[in-house]
BALOTOR-876201 format. One line per field, with one value per residue (C-alpha): residue number from 1; residue in one letter; y, z, x. Coordinates in steps of 0.1 Angstrom, whole numbers, plus 5000, padded with zeros to 4 digits. Example, Ala and Ser with C-alpha at 12.3 -4.5 7.8 and 13.67 -1.06 7.14 Angstrom:
# residues 2
num	[1, 2] $
residu	[A, S] $
y	[4955, 4989] $
z	[5078, 5071] $
x	[5123, 5137] $
***
This chain:
# residues 455
num	[1, 2, 3, 4, 5, 6, 7, 8, 9, 10, 11, 12, 13, 14, 15, 16, 17, 18, 19, 20, 21, 22, 23, 24, 25, 26, 27, 28, 29, 30, 31, 32, 33, 34, 35, 36, 37, 38, 39, 40, 41, 42, 43, 44, 45, 46, 47, 48, 49, 50, 51, 52, 53, 54, 55, 56, 57, 58, 59, 60, 61, 62, 63, 64, 65, 66, 67, 68, 69, 70, 71, 72, 73, 74, 75, 76, 77, 78, 79, 80, 81, 82, 83, 84, 85, 86, 87, 88, 89, 90, 91, 92, 93, 94, 95, 96, 97, 98, 99, 100, 101, 102, 103, 104, 105, 106, 107, 108, 109, 110, 111, 112, 113, 114, 115, 116, 117, 118, 119, 120, 121, 122, 123, 124, 125, 126, 127, 128, 129, 130, 131, 132, 133, 134, 135, 136, 137, 138, 139, 140, 141, 142, 143, 144, 145, 146, 147, 148, 149, 150, 151, 152, 153, 154, 155, 156, 157, 158, 159, 160, 161, 162, 163, 164, 165, 166, 167, 168, 169, 170, 171, 172, 173, 174, 175, 176, 177, 178, 179, 180, 181, 182, 183, 184, 185, 186, 187, 188, 189, 190, 191, 192, 193, 194, 195, 196, 197, 198, 199, 200, 201, 202, 203, 204, 205, 206, 207, 208, 209, 210, 211, 212, 213, 214, 215, 216, 217, 218, 219, 220, 221, 222, 223, 224, 225, 226, 227, 228, 229, 230, 231, 232, 233, 234, 235, 236, 237, 238, 239, 240, 241, 242, 243, 244, 245, 246, 247, 248, 249, 250, 251, 252, 253, 254, 255, 256, 257, 258, 259, 260, 261, 262, 263, 264, 265, 266, 267, 268, 269, 270, 271, 272, 273, 274, 275, 276, 277, 278, 279, 280, 281, 282, 283, 284, 285, 286, 287, 288, 289, 290, 291, 292, 293, 294, 295, 296, 297, 298, 299, 300, 301, 302, 303, 304, 305, 306, 307, 308, 309, 310, 311, 312, 313, 314, 315, 316, 317, 318, 319, 320, 321, 322, 323, 324, 325, 326, 327, 328, 329, 330, 331, 332, 333, 334, 335, 336, 337, 338, 339, 340, 341, 342, 343, 344, 345, 346, 347, 348, 349, 350, 351, 352, 353, 354, 355, 356, 357, 358, 359, 360, 361, 362, 363, 364, 365, 366, 367, 368, 369, 370, 371, 372, 373, 374, 375, 376, 377, 378, 379, 380, 381, 382, 383, 384, 385, 386, 387, 388, 389, 390, 391, 392, 393, 394, 395, 396, 397, 398, 399, 400, 401, 402, 403, 404, 405, 406, 407, 408, 409, 410, 411, 412, 413, 414, 415, 416, 417, 418, 419, 420, 421, 422, 423, 424, 425, 426, 427, 428, 429, 430, 431, 432, 433, 434, 435, 436, 437, 438, 439, 440, 441, 442, 443, 444, 445, 446, 447, 448, 449, 450, 451, 452, 453, 454, 455] $
residu	[Q, A, L, D, L, Q, R, P, I, D, K, R, V, Y, K, G, T, Q, P, T, C, H, D, F, N, Q, F, T, A, G, T, E, T, L, A, L, L, V, G, F, S, A, G, Q, V, Q, Y, L, D, L, A, K, K, D, S, A, G, R, L, F, N, E, E, R, L, I, D, K, S, K, V, T, L, V, K, W, L, P, D, T, E, R, L, F, L, V, S, H, A, S, G, H, L, Y, L, Y, D, S, E, Q, P, C, G, A, T, S, P, Q, Y, T, L, L, T, Q, G, E, G, F, R, V, F, S, C, K, S, K, T, P, R, N, P, L, L, K, W, A, V, G, S, G, P, L, N, E, F, A, F, S, P, D, G, R, S, L, A, C, V, S, Q, D, G, V, L, R, V, F, H, F, S, S, M, L, L, Q, G, M, M, R, S, Y, F, G, G, L, L, C, V, C, W, S, P, D, G, R, Y, V, V, T, G, G, E, D, D, L, V, T, V, W, S, F, A, E, G, R, V, V, A, R, G, H, G, H, K, S, W, V, N, A, V, A, F, D, P, F, A, P, P, D, G, H, G, G, D, G, A, E, E, P, P, S, V, A, Y, R, F, G, S, A, G, Q, D, T, Q, F, C, L, W, D, L, T, E, D, V, L, E, L, R, P, P, L, P, R, S, R, P, A, A, A, P, G, E, E, P, P, P, P, P, P, S, S, S, S, S, S, S, S, S, S, V, P, G, L, P, R, S, L, S, R, S, N, S, L, P, Q, P, G, G, G, P, Q, T, S, P, R, V, P, P, V, L, S, V, G, R, F, A, T, L, S, L, R, D, P, R, G, A, A, E, K, E, H, K, R, Y, H, S, L, G, N, I, S, R, G, G, G, G, N, N, A, E, K, P, P, P, Q, T, G, G, S, S, R, G, R, G, A, S, L, D, M, A, K, V, L, G, T, A, L, C, P, R, L, H, E, V, P, L, L, E, P, L, V, C, K, K, I, A, Q, E, R, L, T, V, L, L, F, L, E, D, C, I, V, T, A, C, Q, E, G, L, I, C, T, W, A, R, P, G] $
y	[3396, 3399, 3367, 3357, 3349, 3331, 3303, 3280, 3284, 3247, 3218, 3181, 3152, 3118, 3084, 3053, 3070, 3101, 3128, 3125, 3152, 3178, 3202, 3232, 3237, 3271, 3272, 3273, 3289, 3319, 3332, 3306, 3275, 3264, 3228, 3208, 3172, 3153, 3120, 3095, 3068, 3040, 3050, 3071, 3106, 3131, 3160, 3190, 3224, 3247, 3276, 3255, 3250, 3223, 3202, 3168, 3162, 3131, 3101, 3083, 3048, 3046, 3008, 3007, 2986, 3007, 3008, 2999, 3016, 3051, 3081, 3098, 3129, 3144, 3171, 3188, 3187, 3222, 3245, 3219, 3219, 3182, 3160, 3151, 3127, 3105, 3086, 3057, 3038, 3008, 3026, 3033, 3066, 3071, 3098, 3107, 3128, 3145, 3142, 3105, 3076, 3049, 3018, 2991, 2965, 2964, 2980, 2959, 2973, 2972, 2978, 3010, 3014, 3004, 3012, 3009, 3006, 3017, 3006, 3025, 3010, 3023, 3012, 2987, 2999, 3004, 3036, 3063, 3055, 3062, 3058, 3069, 3058, 3038, 3041, 3014, 3033, 3018, 2995, 3004, 3034, 3064, 3091, 3124, 3138, 3173, 3188, 3210, 3247, 3243, 3213, 3190, 3168, 3149, 3141, 3111, 3099, 3065, 3044, 3025, 3057, 3066, 3099, 3093, 3122, 3115, 3135, 3134, 3133, 3108, 3088, 3085, 3084, 3115, 3110, 3092, 3097, 3074, 3085, 3079, 3054, 3048, 3061, 3096, 3114, 3147, 3165, 3200, 3219, 3251, 3280, 3278, 3240, 3235, 3217, 3192, 3190, 3159, 3150, 3116, 3090, 3097, 3130, 3148, 3172, 3165, 3189, 3172, 3190, 3182, 3193, 3175, 3145, 3145, 3153, 3188, 3191, 3176, 3195, 3182, 3198, 3177, 3150, 3129, 3123, 3153, 3155, 3186, 3207, 3239, 3265, 3302, 3319, 3353, 3353, 3380, 3369, 3386, 3381, 3412, 3426, 3463, 3486, 3468, 3436, 3404, 3395, 3363, 3340, 3352, 3332, 3315, 3298, 3296, 3267, 3254, 3220, 3207, 3175, 3150, 3165, 3195, 3217, 3241, 3247, 3274, 3267, 3289, 3273, 3296, 3299, 3286, 3252, 3249, 3256, 3229, 3201, 3166, 3141, 3117, 3089, 3055, 3030, 3009, 2974, 2946, 2923, 2893, 2859, 2848, 2882, 2902, 2932, 2966, 2977, 3005, 3039, 3041, 3052, 3082, 3065, 3033, 3022, 3015, 3051, 3064, 3046, 3069, 3067, 3072, 3099, 3119, 3156, 3165, 3183, 3149, 3131, 3109, 3130, 3115, 3146, 3154, 3190, 3210, 3217, 3254, 3263, 3260, 3238, 3211, 3175, 3159, 3143, 3108, 3081, 3062, 3024, 3006, 2970, 2948, 2937, 2918, 2884, 2899, 2915, 2890, 2892, 2915, 2937, 2918, 2935, 2920, 2940, 2917, 2917, 2938, 2968, 2963, 2966, 3000, 3012, 3020, 3055, 3064, 3101, 3114, 3137, 3128, 3138, 3163, 3179, 3155, 3125, 3114, 3082, 3047, 3053, 3080, 3056, 3027, 3035, 3011, 2983, 2992, 2985, 2993, 2989, 2953, 2939, 2922, 2936, 2963, 2951, 2958, 2992, 3000, 2978, 3001, 2978, 2987, 3023, 3039, 3060, 3063, 3093, 3078, 3081, 3098, 3092, 3119, 3134, 3135, 3164, 3196, 3193, 3224, 3238, 3254, 3292, 3289, 3258, 3263, 3241, 3255, 3228, 3202, 3175, 3165, 3190, 3180, 3211, 3239, 3268, 3300, 3331, 3366, 3380, 3349, 3312, 3287, 3255, 3228, 3199, 3166, 3183, 3201, 3236, 3258, 3286, 3317, 3329, 3363, 3359, 3360, 3392] $
z	[3543, 3517, 3509, 3475, 3481, 3448, 3459, 3489, 3516, 3514, 3493, 3496, 3477, 3494, 3477, 3492, 3523, 3529, 3556, 3581, 3607, 3617, 3645, 3647, 3679, 3690, 3720, 3700, 3668, 3657, 3628, 3635, 3640, 3629, 3640, 3623, 3629, 3602, 3609, 3581, 3572, 3574, 3610, 3605, 3620, 3602, 3620, 3598, 3605, 3579, 3589, 3578, 3541, 3537, 3565, 3552, 3586, 3608, 3605, 3636, 3634, 3600, 3598, 3615, 3644, 3670, 3654, 3619, 3621, 3609, 3629, 3641, 3658, 3666, 3693, 3709, 3747, 3759, 3764, 3756, 3730, 3724, 3736, 3715, 3717, 3688, 3687, 3664, 3650, 3671, 3702, 3714, 3724, 3724, 3740, 3719, 3724, 3691, 3699, 3706, 3681, 3676, 3676, 3650, 3667, 3680, 3715, 3746, 3773, 3811, 3826, 3847, 3858, 3848, 3855, 3841, 3804, 3801, 3807, 3806, 3797, 3796, 3770, 3783, 3770, 3784, 3764, 3759, 3729, 3715, 3725, 3761, 3771, 3756, 3766, 3756, 3758, 3755, 3726, 3690, 3674, 3696, 3675, 3692, 3723, 3738, 3766, 3792, 3791, 3820, 3803, 3833, 3821, 3789, 3774, 3750, 3729, 3714, 3690, 3721, 3728, 3760, 3770, 3795, 3812, 3827, 3849, 3825, 3846, 3872, 3845, 3868, 3854, 3866, 3850, 3823, 3802, 3777, 3744, 3739, 3712, 3688, 3689, 3700, 3672, 3686, 3719, 3732, 3765, 3775, 3778, 3816, 3817, 3835, 3808, 3780, 3749, 3727, 3694, 3677, 3661, 3682, 3662, 3696, 3712, 3749, 3776, 3805, 3837, 3847, 3883, 3889, 3867, 3851, 3818, 3822, 3787, 3753, 3721, 3692, 3658, 3636, 3613, 3611, 3629, 3645, 3633, 3650, 3681, 3693, 3720, 3709, 3732, 3719, 3724, 3749, 3778, 3770, 3772, 3792, 3778, 3772, 3793, 3803, 3785, 3805, 3810, 3793, 3810, 3806, 3782, 3800, 3770, 3732, 3712, 3676, 3660, 3624, 3610, 3583, 3574, 3561, 3588, 3611, 3645, 3671, 3707, 3737, 3771, 3796, 3833, 3840, 3823, 3842, 3875, 3872, 3897, 3885, 3905, 3926, 3903, 3908, 3926, 3903, 3895, 3916, 3900, 3884, 3900, 3892, 3880, 3897, 3918, 3903, 3908, 3932, 3918, 3911, 3943, 3938, 3962, 3942, 3940, 3902, 3894, 3913, 3893, 3875, 3838, 3826, 3800, 3811, 3821, 3857, 3847, 3838, 3870, 3885, 3908, 3935, 3939, 3915, 3904, 3919, 3889, 3886, 3912, 3940, 3971, 3955, 3958, 3927, 3905, 3917, 3890, 3893, 3896, 3864, 3862, 3844, 3812, 3794, 3797, 3784, 3753, 3729, 3745, 3730, 3751, 3765, 3756, 3769, 3744, 3715, 3687, 3663, 3685, 3695, 3659, 3652, 3621, 3627, 3611, 3626, 3633, 3666, 3647, 3667, 3701, 3720, 3754, 3770, 3761, 3727, 3738, 3738, 3711, 3732, 3761, 3740, 3720, 3693, 3701, 3700, 3670, 3664, 3687, 3693, 3728, 3728, 3746, 3770, 3779, 3760, 3758, 3788, 3784, 3777, 3797, 3828, 3819, 3805, 3832, 3854, 3858, 3830, 3804, 3816, 3797, 3773, 3795, 3825, 3812, 3794, 3756, 3739, 3706, 3683, 3681, 3644, 3622, 3586, 3557, 3546, 3524, 3498, 3515, 3551, 3574, 3591, 3607, 3629, 3643, 3660, 3654, 3667, 3634, 3617, 3619, 3598, 3585, 3561, 3544, 3528, 3494, 3503, 3507, 3535, 3542, 3565, 3577, 3592, 3627, 3630, 3642] $
x	[9310, 9282, 9264, 9253, 9216, 9213, 9236, 9235, 9261, 9267, 9254, 9259, 9245, 9243, 9240, 9224, 9211, 9190, 9193, 9165, 9172, 9199, 9209, 9232, 9252, 9238, 9261, 9293, 9281, 9301, 9322, 9350, 9328, 9293, 9289, 9262, 9250, 9231, 9213, 9207, 9181, 9207, 9218, 9249, 9255, 9277, 9295, 9302, 9317, 9303, 9326, 9356, 9351, 9377, 9362, 9350, 9335, 9334, 9311, 9297, 9283, 9299, 9299, 9265, 9280, 9261, 9227, 9214, 9180, 9170, 9180, 9148, 9164, 9198, 9203, 9233, 9230, 9220, 9250, 9277, 9304, 9309, 9280, 9250, 9221, 9208, 9175, 9168, 9138, 9151, 9138, 9174, 9189, 9227, 9249, 9280, 9311, 9320, 9357, 9357, 9360, 9334, 9357, 9361, 9340, 9304, 9302, 9297, 9274, 9270, 9236, 9237, 9200, 9165, 9129, 9094, 9098, 9135, 9171, 9203, 9237, 9273, 9299, 9324, 9358, 9393, 9397, 9369, 9348, 9313, 9286, 9291, 9256, 9227, 9191, 9165, 9132, 9097, 9088, 9089, 9106, 9116, 9100, 9112, 9127, 9131, 9152, 9134, 9143, 9167, 9183, 9178, 9149, 9144, 9110, 9108, 9078, 9076, 9056, 9042, 9022, 9040, 9056, 9084, 9102, 9137, 9160, 9188, 9220, 9207, 9188, 9157, 9121, 9102, 9068, 9047, 9016, 8998, 8983, 8945, 8955, 8984, 9019, 9031, 9050, 9061, 9068, 9077, 9081, 9065, 9090, 9089, 9093, 9060, 9040, 9048, 9026, 9025, 9008, 9003, 8982, 8951, 8947, 8949, 8973, 8977, 8989, 9007, 9017, 9053, 9049, 9016, 9023, 8989, 8970, 8955, 8939, 8935, 8930, 8908, 8909, 8931, 8915, 8947, 8980, 8997, 9033, 9046, 9038, 9055, 9049, 9049, 9074, 9065, 9028, 9019, 8996, 8963, 8926, 8913, 8881, 8873, 8850, 8819, 8829, 8830, 8866, 8875, 8900, 8936, 8958, 8986, 9002, 8998, 9010, 9006, 9003, 9007, 8993, 8991, 8957, 8977, 8962, 8978, 8961, 8967, 8957, 8953, 8958, 8939, 8943, 8908, 8917, 8950, 8933, 8907, 8913, 8906, 8885, 8905, 8918, 8902, 8922, 8943, 8931, 8946, 8971, 8956, 8963, 8999, 9009, 9036, 9025, 9032, 9068, 9075, 9085, 9122, 9140, 9163, 9188, 9191, 9227, 9226, 9218, 9248, 9274, 9298, 9304, 9340, 9344, 9314, 9320, 9314, 9282, 9268, 9279, 9253, 9232, 9209, 9188, 9160, 9154, 9126, 9102, 9094, 9119, 9094, 9095, 9073, 9082, 9095, 9068, 9062, 9060, 9027, 9033, 9023, 9013, 9037, 9020, 9048, 9030, 8997, 9012, 8995, 8960, 8934, 8912, 8882, 8850, 8817, 8797, 8807, 8832, 8810, 8810, 8846, 8858, 8873, 8892, 8929, 8926, 8893, 8893, 8879, 8855, 8824, 8839, 8819, 8828, 8804, 8825, 8810, 8792, 8806, 8832, 8848, 8853, 8867, 8898, 8908, 8932, 8969, 8990, 9026, 9055, 9066, 9065, 9098, 9128, 9116, 9081, 9049, 9032, 9010, 8979, 8949, 8926, 8945, 8955, 8923, 8906, 8937, 8961, 8982, 8954, 8922, 8890, 8879, 8853, 8877, 8898, 8890, 8888, 8903, 8890, 8916, 8917, 8928, 8925, 8936, 8947, 8980, 8996, 8989, 9011, 9013, 9030, 9062, 9078, 9065, 9086, 9076, 9098, 9093, 9080, 9065, 9056, 9076, 9062, 9075, 9057, 9064, 9064, 9096, 9081, 9093, 9068, 9067, 9034, 9023, 9011, 8973, 8956] $
***
């Protein structure tokens, strides 16, 4: 059927609330059905089937009884027809079934399992209703999440500056990483599921190894917050020199980032960077007098994680075995114990060098960083702002985290330089997507652009 390219396939005007995010179900998409989810600034989620013209769709959280805050992301679960995840600025994440109702009263919850910085609840109800599950993750808004390519793991980034990776069906924490400072705004997985890249308010992109549970590199090229990161699944591994030329390191991965500085950066992650072994991490500081000792890593055999949730399909039954990352015989990544910092949430970092030197502007760019570490400023990130400490514990205290595996100092990991760094918009960039024949970006001004691949 020929399309009229002068007219939109579908157009809707909303009053009182704005769409903030959307997701098509690629698994069920066809000529008969085209399922679309739209999240809104007031907290509702709309389900539309664009293949059925007369469909008015269904509205979830219509009365805002489940969550009143802005929807930050909606995603269909990989390879499923009915299940989808919704994250909110409240820091909560909800699992919905598109065929189930939401109920006329506020849902009541039962705690299923909990760990460092997160709790998971199921909905108390005699009949199946939405949401099926509720996660409380970190402190402050949950900015973005992404499923691993195999669909088993879920990476979440929050305003508290922490990346948390969960085994989705067993709801167990598999690994954590802390930003250099500020919130983390975006996250993506490498096509093989071995690495996670994040971007955020420290103006850096950070590459984290899922199998090893450590930061392998940081990239410095942006002059403001990084809003979007994406791997290029079509970039060919290359880097072999010609006759007589010294062979440069072969490129293992290529990814891009887009920021509020209106710049697009393209990064190469080479084999020599990935093969670098870090020095042994320093021993963690002992607990202060009167403070609880660090909690042990969550045990995969804990009874709370094996409870079954009514209404969940068998593929999401509670599993006690963690996946083997990369398919190899490695042990699953162990979660480093983190000191409980709830009671210190209101204390500022102690700095013997005096208040004048301690003062650091919130939006200070890391422009003076060099590979050598950039002097004192490079070692001393600004104090944390953002996410509130109530509810699920404060963000991980930088005084305890800096210089550990959760957040290495700047000189302790390789600092990448961008292959390409180009100003491509007048307003902050918000979307980045790699297609086989082009690169797609979108900006706050409302422009969607396609770009020829470099070279």
